[in-house]
C-alpha positions as CSV (number, residue, x, y, z in Angstrom):
1,M,-49.2,1.3,45.8
2,S,-47.3,0.4,43.2
3,V,-48.9,-2.5,40.7
4,A,-47.1,-3.6,37.6
5,T,-48.7,-4.5,34.5
6,G,-48.9,-8.1,33.9
7,R,-49.4,-9.3,37.4
8,V,-51.8,-11.9,38.2
9,V,-54.6,-11.5,40.9
10,A,-55.8,-14.5,42.7
11,G,-53.9,-16.5,40.7
12,R,-56.2,-15.3,37.7
13,Y,-56.8,-11.7,36.8
14,E,-54.0,-10.9,34.6
15,L,-54.0,-7.1,34.9
16,S,-53.5,-5.2,31.7
17,T,-54.2,-1.1,31.5
18,L,-54.6,1.2,34.9
19,I,-58.0,3.4,34.4
20,G,-58.3,4.8,38.0
21,Q,-56.6,5.8,40.6
22,G,-57.3,7.0,44.4
23,G,-55.6,7.3,47.6
24,M,-56.4,3.6,48.6
25,G,-57.0,1.9,45.5
26,Q,-56.8,1.3,41.4
27,V,-58.8,0.2,38.8
28,W,-57.3,-2.1,36.3
29,T,-58.4,-3.7,32.8
30,A,-57.3,-6.9,33.3
31,Y,-57.6,-10.5,31.7
32,D,-59.7,-13.5,33.5
33,Q,-57.4,-16.5,32.3
34,R,-59.6,-18.9,33.1
35,L,-63.0,-17.6,30.8
36,D,-60.8,-15.9,28.7
37,R,-62.7,-12.6,29.2
38,R,-61.6,-9.0,29.8
39,V,-62.5,-7.9,33.1
40,A,-62.2,-4.7,35.4
41,V,-60.1,-5.5,38.6
42,K,-60.4,-3.1,41.6
43,L,-57.8,-3.0,44.1
44,L,-58.0,-1.9,48.0
45,R,-55.2,-1.1,50.7
46,P,-56.6,-1.2,53.9
47,D,-53.0,-0.2,55.4
48,K,-53.7,3.1,53.7
49,V,-55.5,4.0,56.9
50,A,-54.9,4.0,60.0
51,G,-55.7,1.5,62.9
52,H,-59.5,0.5,63.2
53,E,-60.5,2.2,60.6
54,A,-58.6,-0.8,57.9
55,D,-60.9,-3.5,59.7
56,E,-63.9,-1.2,59.2
57,L,-63.1,-0.9,55.4
58,R,-62.2,-4.8,55.1
59,S,-65.5,-5.3,56.7
60,R,-67.3,-2.6,54.7
61,F,-66.0,-4.1,51.7
62,A,-66.8,-7.6,52.2
63,R,-70.1,-6.4,52.8
64,E,-70.8,-4.1,49.8
65,C,-69.4,-7.0,47.4
66,R,-72.1,-9.5,48.9
67,V,-75.0,-7.0,49.0
68,T,-74.0,-5.6,45.7
69,A,-73.9,-9.3,44.0
70,Q,-77.2,-9.7,45.2
71,V,-78.4,-6.9,42.8
72,D,-79.8,-8.4,39.2
73,H,-80.3,-5.3,37.1
74,P,-79.0,-5.0,33.5
75,G,-78.4,-1.5,34.0
76,L,-75.9,-2.7,36.9
77,V,-72.1,-3.4,36.4
78,T,-72.1,-7.0,37.2
79,V,-69.1,-8.8,39.9
80,H,-67.5,-11.4,39.3
81,D,-65.4,-12.5,42.2
82,A,-64.1,-10.7,45.0
83,G,-61.3,-12.0,47.9
84,S,-57.9,-10.6,49.1
85,E,-54.3,-11.0,48.0
86,G,-52.1,-10.4,50.6
87,E,-52.7,-6.8,52.0
88,E,-54.9,-6.5,49.1
89,L,-58.6,-5.9,48.8
90,Y,-59.9,-7.0,44.8
91,L,-62.9,-6.3,43.2
92,V,-63.5,-8.2,40.1
93,M,-66.5,-6.6,37.9
94,Q,-67.8,-7.0,34.2
95,Y,-65.8,-4.9,31.7
96,V,-68.3,-1.7,30.5
97,D,-67.5,-1.2,26.5
98,G,-68.6,2.7,26.5
99,A,-68.1,6.0,27.4
100,D,-69.0,7.5,30.8
101,L,-71.4,10.0,30.7
102,A,-68.9,13.3,31.6
103,D,-66.9,12.3,28.7
104,H,-70.1,12.0,26.4
105,L,-71.5,15.5,27.6
106,A,-68.0,16.6,26.8
107,E,-68.3,15.7,23.4
108,H,-72.3,16.2,23.1
109,D,-72.6,20.2,23.7
110,P,-75.0,21.1,23.9
111,Y,-76.5,17.6,25.1
112,P,-80.0,16.8,23.5
113,W,-82.6,17.2,26.1
114,Q,-84.0,13.8,24.4
115,W,-80.9,12.4,25.6
116,V,-81.0,13.5,29.0
117,V,-84.6,12.2,29.3
118,A,-83.7,8.9,28.3
119,V,-80.3,8.4,30.7
120,A,-82.9,9.5,33.6
121,A,-85.4,7.0,32.5
122,Q,-82.7,4.4,32.3
123,L,-81.0,5.2,36.0
124,C,-84.4,5.4,37.5
125,A,-84.7,2.2,36.8
126,V,-81.5,1.0,38.2
127,L,-82.0,3.1,41.4
128,S,-85.4,1.7,41.6
129,A,-83.8,-2.1,41.6
130,V,-81.0,-0.9,44.3
131,H,-83.4,0.9,46.3
132,A,-85.6,-2.2,46.6
133,V,-82.6,-4.4,48.4
134,P,-82.2,-1.6,50.0
135,I,-78.7,-0.2,48.9
136,I,-78.2,3.7,49.0
137,H,-75.5,4.6,46.1
138,R,-74.5,8.2,47.8
139,D,-72.5,8.7,44.7
140,L,-74.3,8.9,41.6
141,K,-72.1,11.6,39.2
142,P,-71.1,11.1,35.7
143,R,-68.2,9.2,35.9
144,N,-69.9,6.4,37.8
145,V,-72.3,6.5,34.7
146,M,-71.5,4.5,31.4
147,V,-73.8,4.9,28.2
148,K,-72.3,1.4,26.5
149,Q,-72.8,0.8,22.3
150,D,-76.2,0.3,22.3
151,G,-77.2,3.3,24.1
152,T,-78.2,1.5,27.4
153,V,-76.5,2.8,30.3
154,T,-74.9,0.8,33.1
155,V,-74.3,2.4,36.9
156,L,-70.8,1.5,38.8
157,D,-69.0,1.6,42.3
158,L,-72.6,0.9,43.5
159,G,-72.3,0.6,47.1
160,V,-68.4,0.0,46.5
161,A,-67.9,3.6,45.9
162,S,-67.9,4.1,49.6
163,V,-64.7,2.3,50.0
164,M,-63.1,4.0,47.2
165,D,-60.2,7.2,48.5
166,T,-60.4,9.7,46.0
167,D,-60.1,13.1,46.3
168,T,-64.1,13.5,46.9
169,T,-64.5,10.1,48.3
170,R,-63.9,9.0,52.2
171,L,-64.9,6.4,54.3
172,T,-67.7,6.6,56.3
173,H,-67.6,8.3,59.9
174,T,-69.9,9.8,62.0
175,G,-70.2,13.8,60.5
176,S,-67.9,13.1,57.3
177,P,-70.5,12.5,54.7
178,I,-69.6,10.4,51.4
179,G,-69.9,11.1,48.0
180,S,-68.4,14.3,45.6
181,P,-69.6,18.0,46.5
182,A,-71.2,18.7,43.5
183,Y,-73.8,16.1,43.4
184,M,-74.2,15.7,47.0
185,A,-78.2,16.6,48.9
186,P,-78.0,18.5,51.8
187,E,-78.9,15.7,54.3
188,Q,-75.7,14.4,53.3
189,A,-74.1,16.8,53.2
190,M,-74.4,17.9,56.8
191,G,-74.0,13.6,58.1
192,G,-77.4,12.9,58.6
193,A,-79.5,10.0,57.7
194,V,-79.3,8.9,53.9
195,G,-82.2,7.0,51.6
196,P,-83.1,6.8,48.1
197,Y,-84.1,10.7,48.5
198,T,-80.7,10.9,48.4
199,D,-79.7,9.4,45.2
200,L,-82.7,11.2,43.4
201,Y,-81.3,14.5,45.0
202,A,-77.6,13.3,42.9
203,L,-79.7,12.6,39.6
204,G,-81.5,16.0,40.1
205,V,-78.3,17.5,39.7
206,L,-76.9,15.1,37.0
207,M,-79.9,15.8,34.7
208,H,-79.3,19.6,35.5
209,E,-75.6,19.4,34.6
210,L,-76.7,17.3,31.4
211,L,-79.0,20.0,30.4
212,S,-76.8,22.8,31.5
213,G,-73.5,21.8,30.8
214,D,-72.7,22.5,34.4
215,V,-73.8,21.2,38.1
216,P,-75.8,23.6,39.9
217,F,-73.4,24.6,42.3
218,T,-69.5,25.3,42.2
219,G,-67.3,26.9,44.2
220,A,-63.4,27.3,45.1
221,T,-63.9,24.7,48.0
222,A,-65.7,22.2,49.0
223,L,-67.3,24.0,51.7
224,G,-68.7,26.6,49.7
225,V,-70.5,23.9,47.2
226,L,-72.1,22.4,49.7
227,H,-73.3,26.0,52.0
228,R,-75.1,26.8,48.2
229,H,-76.5,23.3,47.9
230,L,-77.7,24.2,51.5
231,Y,-78.9,27.8,50.6
232,E,-79.1,28.5,47.1
233,P,-82.3,27.7,44.6
234,P,-81.0,26.4,41.7
235,V,-80.8,28.0,38.2
236,P,-83.8,26.9,36.2
237,V,-82.6,25.0,32.8
238,R,-85.1,26.8,30.8
239,R,-83.6,29.9,31.2
240,L,-80.4,28.7,30.0
241,R,-82.0,26.8,27.4
242,P,-85.1,28.0,26.4
243,E,-86.1,24.8,24.8
244,V,-86.4,22.3,27.5
245,P,-89.5,21.4,28.1
246,E,-91.4,23.2,31.3
247,P,-92.3,19.4,32.8
248,L,-88.7,18.4,32.1
249,E,-87.3,21.6,34.5
250,S,-90.0,21.4,36.7
251,L,-89.0,17.3,37.5
252,V,-85.1,18.7,37.7
253,L,-86.2,21.5,40.0
254,R,-88.0,19.2,42.6
255,L,-85.7,16.3,42.8
256,L,-83.2,19.6,43.8
257,A,-85.2,20.3,46.5
258,K,-83.7,21.1,50.0
259,D,-85.9,19.0,51.9
260,P,-86.1,14.9,51.5
261,Q,-90.1,15.2,51.2
262,H,-91.0,17.5,48.7
263,R,-88.4,15.5,46.6
264,P,-90.3,12.6,44.2
265,A,-91.2,9.9,46.4
266,S,-89.0,7.3,44.3
267,A,-87.3,6.6,41.3
268,Q,-90.5,4.9,39.7
269,E,-92.1,8.2,40.6
270,T,-89.8,10.0,38.7
271,Y,-89.6,7.5,35.8
272,E,-93.6,8.5,35.1
273,H,-93.0,12.1,35.0
274,L,-90.3,11.3,32.5
275,L,-92.2,8.9,30.6
276,P,-94.5,11.8,28.4
277,L,-91.3,13.1,27.3
278,L,-89.7,10.1,26.1
279,P,-89.0,9.3,22.5
280,A,-91.8,7.3,20.4
281,R,-90.7,4.7,18.7
282,G,-88.9,5.1,15.7
283,I,-86.1,3.8,13.5
284,P,-82.6,4.7,15.1
285,T,-79.7,6.7,13.9
286,G,-77.5,3.7,14.2
287,A,-74.9,5.5,15.9
288,P,-73.4,4.0,18.7
289,L,-73.6,5.5,22.2
290,D,-77.6,6.7,21.8
291,P,-78.8,6.8,24.9
292,T,-82.2,6.9,23.1
293,R,-81.8,3.4,21.0
294,P,-83.2,1.3,23.9
295,F,-87.0,3.2,23.9
296,L,-86.9,3.7,20.1
297,R,-86.2,-0.2,19.4
298,P,-86.9,-1.7,22.6
299,Y,-85.5,-5.4,23.4
300,A,-84.3,-4.7,19.8
301,P,-80.9,-7.0,19.1
302,W,-77.3,-4.9,19.1
303,P,-76.1,-4.8,16.4
304,D,-77.4,-8.2,14.8
305,R,-77.3,-10.3,17.4
306,A,-80.6,-12.1,19.7
307,R,-79.8,-12.8,23.0
308,T,-81.2,-15.9,24.9
309,P,-81.6,-15.3,28.2
310,A,-80.0,-17.9,30.6
311,P,-82.3,-20.3,32.1
312,R,-83.5,-20.0,35.8
313,P,-82.1,-22.4,37.8
314,Q,-84.3,-25.0,39.3
315,A,-86.0,-25.0,42.6
316,A,-84.6,-27.6,44.8
317,P,-87.5,-30.8,45.4
318,A,-88.9,-30.4,49.0
319,V,-87.7,-32.1,51.9
320,E,-90.4,-34.6,53.4
321,K,-88.7,-34.3,57.1
322,P,-86.5,-31.5,57.5
323,D,-83.1,-32.6,59.9
324,V,-84.2,-28.8,62.2
325,A,-80.4,-29.8,63.9
326,G,-78.6,-30.8,61.1
327,A,-79.4,-27.1,59.5
328,V,-78.8,-25.1,62.2
329,D,-75.3,-26.8,63.0
330,E,-74.7,-26.0,58.8
331,V,-76.1,-22.5,59.7
332,K,-73.5,-22.0,62.1
333,R,-70.6,-23.9,59.8
334,L,-71.9,-21.3,56.9
335,L,-71.8,-18.3,59.2
336,G,-68.2,-19.0,60.4
337,E,-67.0,-19.1,57.1
338,G,-68.9,-16.0,56.3
339,R,-70.9,-17.5,53.5
340,I,-74.2,-15.1,55.2
341,T,-76.6,-15.0,52.1
342,Q,-76.5,-18.8,52.2
343,A,-76.7,-19.5,55.7
344,V,-79.9,-16.6,55.3
345,D,-81.9,-19.0,52.6
346,I,-81.2,-21.7,54.8
347,L,-82.6,-20.5,58.2
348,G,-85.9,-18.9,56.0
349,A,-86.4,-22.3,54.7
350,I,-86.4,-23.9,57.9
351,L,-88.1,-21.6,60.3
352,P,-91.7,-22.7,59.2
353,A,-90.5,-27.0,59.4
354,A,-89.3,-25.8,63.0
355,A,-92.3,-23.9,63.7
356,S,-94.6,-27.2,62.8
357,Q,-92.2,-29.7,64.4
358,H,-91.5,-27.8,68.0
359,G,-94.4,-25.5,68.3
360,E,-95.0,-21.7,66.5
361,H,-93.6,-20.1,70.8
362,S,-91.6,-23.2,71.7
363,P,-87.5,-22.1,72.5
364,V,-86.2,-23.8,69.5
365,V,-88.4,-21.3,67.2
366,R,-87.7,-18.3,68.5
367,T,-83.5,-18.7,69.0
368,L,-84.0,-19.4,65.0
369,R,-86.2,-16.2,64.2
370,K,-83.3,-14.4,66.3
371,Q,-80.9,-15.3,64.0
372,Y,-82.6,-14.9,61.0
373,A,-83.3,-11.6,62.0
374,A,-79.7,-11.0,63.2
375,T,-78.3,-12.6,60.0
376,L,-80.7,-11.0,57.6
377,M,-79.1,-7.6,59.1
378,D,-75.7,-8.6,58.7
379,D,-76.5,-9.1,55.0
380,G,-78.1,-5.9,54.5
381,Q,-81.9,-7.3,54.1
382,Y,-83.4,-4.6,56.4
383,R,-86.7,-5.1,54.5
384,R,-87.1,-8.7,55.1
385,A,-85.5,-8.1,59.0
386,L,-87.8,-5.5,59.6
387,P,-91.1,-7.8,60.2
388,E,-88.9,-10.4,62.3
389,L,-88.1,-8.0,64.5
390,R,-91.3,-6.3,64.9
391,R,-92.7,-10.0,66.0
392,L,-90.0,-11.0,68.0
393,A,-90.2,-7.1,70.1
394,D,-94.1,-7.9,70.3
395,E,-93.8,-11.1,71.5
396,R,-91.1,-10.5,74.0
397,A,-93.3,-7.3,75.5
398,A,-96.4,-9.4,75.4
399,E,-94.6,-12.4,77.8
400,V,-92.5,-9.4,80.0
401,G,-93.3,-5.9,79.2
402,Q,-92.3,-3.2,77.2
403,A,-89.0,-2.3,79.3
404,D,-87.7,-6.0,79.0
405,P,-84.4,-5.2,78.1
406,Q,-84.5,-7.8,74.8
407,A,-87.9,-5.9,73.6
408,L,-86.0,-2.9,73.5
409,R,-83.0,-4.4,71.5
410,F,-85.5,-5.8,69.0
411,R,-87.2,-2.5,69.1
412,L,-83.8,-0.8,68.5
413,D,-82.4,-2.9,65.6
414,A,-86.5,-2.2,63.9
415,A,-85.3,1.8,64.3
416,Q,-82.2,0.8,62.3
417,C,-83.8,-1.1,59.5
418,L,-86.4,1.7,59.1
419,E,-83.4,4.3,58.8
420,Q,-81.5,2.3,56.4
421,L,-84.4,1.6,54.3
422,G,-84.7,5.5,53.6
423,E,-87.7,5.9,56.2
424,P,-86.3,9.0,58.3
425,A,-90.0,9.9,59.7
426,A,-90.5,6.8,60.8
427,A,-87.0,5.8,62.4
428,L,-87.1,9.0,64.2
429,A,-90.0,8.0,65.4
430,E,-89.0,4.9,66.9
431,Y,-85.9,6.0,68.2
432,R,-87.5,8.5,70.6
433,A,-90.2,6.4,71.6
434,L,-87.5,4.4,72.8
435,L,-85.4,7.1,74.0
436,P,-87.2,7.3,77.8
437,Y,-86.2,3.7,78.4
438,Y,-82.4,3.7,77.5
439,E,-82.7,6.9,79.9
440,N,-84.3,5.6,83.1
441,Q,-82.2,3.9,85.2
442,Y,-84.4,2.4,86.9
443,V,-85.8,0.5,83.6
444,A,-83.0,-0.3,81.3
445,G,-81.4,2.3,81.5
446,D,-78.0,2.6,79.6
447,P,-76.0,5.5,79.0
448,E,-74.1,4.3,75.9
449,L,-76.8,3.2,74.2
450,A,-79.3,6.5,75.4
451,H,-76.3,8.2,73.8
452,D,-76.0,6.5,70.3
453,V,-80.0,6.7,70.0
454,R,-79.8,10.6,70.9
455,R,-77.0,10.4,68.0
456,R,-79.2,8.4,65.7
457,I,-82.2,11.2,66.2
458,G,-80.1,14.0,65.8
459,H,-78.8,12.4,62.3
460,L,-82.7,12.1,61.4
461,L,-83.4,15.3,61.9
462,L,-80.5,16.8,59.7
463,A,-81.7,13.9,57.2
464,L,-85.6,15.9,57.7
465,G,-83.7,19.1,57.0
466,D,-84.8,20.3,60.5
467,R,-81.5,22.0,61.4
468,A,-82.4,23.6,64.0
469,A,-83.7,20.7,66.6
470,A,-81.0,18.9,65.2
471,H,-77.8,21.1,66.3
472,D,-80.3,22.0,69.5
473,T,-80.0,17.9,69.9
474,L,-76.6,16.9,68.9
475,A,-75.1,20.1,71.3
476,R,-76.7,18.8,74.3
477,L,-75.7,15.3,73.7
478,L,-71.9,16.6,73.5
479,H,-72.1,18.6,76.6
480,E,-73.2,14.8,78.3
481,V,-70.5,13.4,76.9
482,E,-67.9,14.9,77.4
483,R,-69.4,15.8,81.2
484,L,-69.2,11.6,81.5
485,R,-66.7,10.7,79.5
486,G,-64.6,13.6,78.6
487,P,-63.8,15.5,75.6
488,G,-61.4,12.9,74.2
489,H,-64.1,10.0,74.2
490,P,-64.7,9.0,69.9
491,L,-68.7,10.1,70.6
492,A,-67.9,13.2,71.4
493,V,-65.2,13.8,68.8
494,D,-67.8,12.9,66.6
495,V,-70.7,15.0,67.2
496,R,-68.3,17.5,67.7
497,R,-67.1,17.7,64.3
498,T,-70.7,17.4,63.1
499,L,-72.0,20.3,65.4
500,Q,-68.1,22.3,64.2
501,W,-69.5,21.4,60.0
502,L,-73.4,22.4,60.9
503,G,-71.9,25.6,62.2
504,Q,-69.6,26.3,59.5
505,V,-71.9,25.7,56.7
506,R,-74.8,27.4,59.0
507,G,-72.9,30.6,58.9
């Protein structure tokens, strides 16, 4: 797309300098005319992809912006604004003054191992906050990490990385992974379920690159790189740099484990392993872009300015007699306007009052709980949605039986929450328990849902490293879908693509 310097987006953001470009979008430095500040503006053109994919891109973009804006962490770029103008989508973000990690590495070769520890520890803090939402970055790499002048690290493109079509990043499809091959975990490469463990693998690749000067696996083609990720062990970094401490090498190798279950359990655990290697408090050199500085003098002003935290908003006073009916109408209006986060807050606040007025098991409260759980899922708040869905499933099953379609639907949504929360083993167990109900035509038989559950089982098996079982599950699914719906059905096409990909890489 052609965009001119000086163009004003949304009547407010004046574009200045083009700093990044991909197949569907551009990133510009710009000026916020209203607040007189420099910002970064990302522009996307959904019409550059065909048909339903454009609609998918728009909905993904809106959701990713909304979810990203919920994460509050100093190591994440701040989202200021988002919207659409004509055919374009725009995202306005904090402008980060510093160097991206790839340039930082190029300017400091070899990269001090103490710097690697400091960068990784800061990234663990960011990932821990992100994974708690939960969001999976999917494309953590040096170009998406900035080192600011004061040495603090900022992560870019949280969630939105997945909707930028660059040379190595694609819109999500079943069997078509998002991310850069050099940093891609085996389960991500195979189109399996991703989770926090996927970002930890990318962190391991990034640390290996900083310590050795290159990523652990290279190749002439993306497929060749992914094959090496899947089957070759990485070279231990101490063979390349003997001065690297053994515990640091050991941690990198654990992060690069092929099986997600063999990696550290979380970003928090990874940080704990880094903690003994961090520099002790001392006097920084004074040079900019030193990632150890935040640990040498924690919370020290930079350069000589104290920063006063913004006051926390005061909680709204409690309402003695809440208007449940009015709240329901307000929720409907907000949902109609796409203001999901605000609707979630109102539903969560009104539920206790509704239960007190109408009874915990009344139809009114049951309806509100269903709306609350569905809205939480729409808002990407899977951790909060999960207990609500389990409660709804248990109550419904107790009333009308385990095979009731609505009870099964609640359980299916709960399984999807587990999948999104990066708990593949628990999600797999739940899907396997549900599958017989959807395959039994005399209970709640639903061929389409049965096929979707089997596809999810196959992808979770990939995430857990059981490629043989995944291949068998997906091959049997493909045979049945082709027999019932024809070889051109979208599900058959997606499953066939995953199997071909799996066969190529295995071969």
